[in-house]
C-alpha positions in Angstrom: -0.2 52.2 -2.9 1.8 50.9 0.0 -0.3 53.3 2.6 -3.1 52.0 2.0 -5.4 52.3 5.4 -8.5 50.3 6.2 -10.9 52.9 4.7 -9.6 52.6 1.3 -10.6 49.4 1.5 -14.2 49.9 2.5 -13.9 52.6 -0.3 -13.4 50.2 -2.6 -15.6 47.7 -1.3 -18.7 50.2 -1.4 -17.7 51.0 -5.2 -17.8 47.6 -6.3 -21.3 47.0 -4.4 -22.4 50.2 -6.2 -21.2 48.7 -9.6 -23.4 45.6 -8.9 -26.2 47.3 -8.5 -25.7 48.3 -12.4 -24.3 45.2 -13.6 -26.3 42.4 -14.1 -24.5 38.6 -13.2 -24.2 39.3 -9.1 -20.3 39.1 -9.9 -19.2 42.8 -8.9 -21.2 41.9 -5.2 -18.5 39.4 -3.9 -15.6 42.0 -5.0 -17.4 44.4 -2.7 -17.8 42.1 0.1 -13.8 41.2 -0.4 -13.2 45.1 -0.3 -15.2 45.0 3.0 -13.5 41.8 4.6 -10.4 43.4 4.0 -11.1 46.9 5.3 -12.4 45.1 8.3 -9.2 43.4 8.8 -7.2 46.3 7.9 -9.2 47.8 10.8 -8.3 44.9 13.0 -4.5 44.4 12.5 -3.7 47.9 10.9 0.5 46.6 10.3 -0.8 44.2 7.3 1.5 44.5 4.7 0.2 45.3 0.9 1.2 42.0 -0.1 -1.3 40.5 2.8 -4.2 42.6 1.9 -4.0 42.1 -2.0 -3.8 38.3 -1.2 -6.6 38.6 1.2 -9.0 40.4 -1.1 -7.9 38.3 -4.0 -8.5 35.0 -2.4 -12.0 36.1 -0.9 -13.0 37.1 -3.8 -12.2 34.2 -5.7 -13.5 31.9 -2.7 -17.0 33.6 -2.6 -17.6 33.5 -6.0 -16.7 29.7 -6.4 -18.5 29.1 -3.3 -21.7 31.2 -4.7 -21.4 28.9 -8.0 -21.2 25.8 -6.5 -24.5 26.7 -4.5 -26.3 27.6 -7.1 -25.5 25.0 -8.8 -26.8 22.7 -6.7 -30.0 24.9 -6.4 -32.4 24.4 -9.3 -34.2 27.0 -10.8 -38.2 26.7 -9.0 -40.6 25.6 -12.1 -42.4 28.1 -13.5 -46.2 27.7 -13.2 -46.8 29.2 -16.3 -43.6 28.3 -18.4 -45.5 30.3 -21.4 -46.0 33.3 -19.5 -43.7 35.3 -21.5 -44.6 33.8 -24.9 -47.8 35.6 -26.0 -48.3 34.0 -29.3 -48.7 30.3 -27.5 -51.6 31.4 -26.4 -52.9 32.0 -29.4 -52.8 28.5 -30.4 -56.7 26.9 -31.1 -57.9 30.0 -31.5 -60.1 31.2 -34.4 -59.3 34.2 -36.9 -60.0 35.5 -40.4 -57.1 36.4 -42.7 -57.0 40.1 -43.5 -54.5 39.3 -46.7 -54.5 36.1 -48.6 -52.2 32.8 -48.0 -50.3 32.5 -51.2 -47.1 30.3 -51.4 -47.9 29.4 -47.6 -47.8 33.0 -46.5 -50.0 35.6 -45.5 -51.3 37.9 -42.8 -53.8 38.2 -40.3 -55.1 40.6 -37.3 -54.8 38.9 -34.0 -55.3 41.5 -31.2 -54.1 45.0 -31.9 -51.2 43.4 -34.1 -50.4 41.9 -37.7 -48.9 38.6 -37.7 -47.4 36.6 -40.6 -49.0 33.4 -41.1 -47.9 30.2 -42.6 -50.4 27.7 -44.0 -51.8 26.3 -46.9 -52.9 28.9 -49.9 -55.9 30.5 -48.8 -58.2 33.5 -50.1 -58.3 36.5 -47.6 -61.7 36.4 -45.4 -60.8 32.9 -45.0 -61.6 31.3 -41.3 -58.4 29.9 -39.8 -57.6 28.0 -36.6 -53.9 28.6 -35.1 -52.3 25.5 -34.7 -49.0 26.0 -34.0 -45.8 29.5 -33.8 -43.0 28.8 -35.3 -40.2 31.8 -34.1 -42.8 34.8 -34.8 -44.8 33.1 -37.7 -48.1 31.4 -36.7 -49.1 28.4 -38.4 -53.0 28.0 -39.3 -55.1 25.6 -41.1 -58.7 26.1 -42.9 -61.6 25.7 -40.7 
């Protein structure tokens, strides 16, 4: 380890950047940049001691992560024009359907699109027309029409 060359640090940096592709969270990227930075300093100052190399790598990694977190913290996520885009069930609210299985003890089933969904509501026989009023988890809340 005492014979670290600049290209060793460049390889370490590239390995971390490749790891970033496979791991979420944008953490390995900063270690990769730190490895590349340390490799650049080693190329410019080839007589740098191993302790200084490790200190440079560690300090630049920690500092870059802290700066990145502060920048991200001050930048709020943009508002979605459609916050319910990925919640398919809320798009059913207000629509009317026919019960396929009766609602007994507050639970039943009905066909919605290509799926069969559990519904909650007042006890009703199968074939009754219902309107979806709310969504609770993966259950549709219905009322009789």
